[in-house]
C-alpha angles and dihedrals in degrees: 000000000000091000091050089049096052094044093049093045090053091049093050092046091062090074102018109069094183094071114108128177123206119184129188098229097290142084095081114170087026110053095047089084087069102027096056093051098044109027092157090059098044130081135177102211095185128234093322107105097171090053089046090057094048090047090051091052090053092051090047091053087058094055106275127126099223128201117200112200129198144127122293113291099007099085091041117037094026089051101036095123094047093047092048099043105028103034114019098036091050092042092232125172099251123136114203107210117201116190116203101030118190112004099333090125092043095138089064093058137230094325087069099039116113100195102125098044098104089052091054103038100043092061094062116098118260092006122147120199115217110188110164119194099211141001092278092056089045091060092044093049092049092053089051093049094050093046092055109024117201139131103307144161119219111196114195136181120241106252142305098039111161121244113247098178120075090216138005106289129224108256134187136166108286094003120138109225112211118227105164114016119177106192096241100034112148099179131060137218105199124191139174127195126354094343087084095090093050092051090046092053091046093055093044089052091056107022115194134169090225097068132068124191119216134171125218105202098162123045142146141162089271094055095061096099092053092047092048091057091047090053096045097089096056123095095209138006135206117191120204126194144151093234133090117277093249114087099349134116094297092054090045093052092047089051090047094053094043093051090052093048091243116147119195138136114275135176127192124215108194140133121289120227090251089087091065092076098041135091119202141106120299097259093051094046093048090052094047089047092056097255102128143109096266090055091052092049092050091052091050091048090054088070097036093053108028116191 
């Protein structure tokens, strides 16, 4: 996803002179695609993420749409106060880009896990979450963000994520993007971010006309009414995410339905807190945290074979 992001940003920057990229002394062999073409709109701020965020807010106040780029939790939790006060509160066009969302940097341990980021970022005013599930959604989300700049959080995988979509989808804030859509499906698998591939594989492993798979790559507190109406027709919902249970997509969807007065069965597949103390690769940690195909199948069977 990060390669798709940089390539698309460089392409958009050819005609959009407001785009500015600030990196915290990383991304080598990736960011050069942009940096070499637009040196006047590129800055390496050094290993100083809080300063990076304040600097980005200053550039944004002067008319730039700034992208800050760093690994996993460093541009988010380390910079929470600056994002909240300098960017979100002032409604400035800064996109915080986190590379390695979820457990993509699992071998580096908890300091590099990004498994509470949705819970933090979605509470800030004016903030839009952009969590693409594959490179195609990454390009689509980036086009949306640059067309309507605002405080936003772009959560990317690390590298090498497979493409699920056959072409770049149409995305919009609060829009459910269909992936697998049997004509009479009455139940929904709903993902955000890199969990898309896992959900896709789970449904292909046990195809059924009763289940549709959709991705939700763009969401915010303001998009809850739209999402509630999109979810109203389904009999049951299973949410899937590479984030802890607390404060993630599942919590967000439950809040959304409750606020709209919609009652329906819902199950959440997310990571357990056991992953916080473990070091391993992403696949192993996801599995140990309960984010795997058997867990998805069990949740689906709950609604197919009610007690």
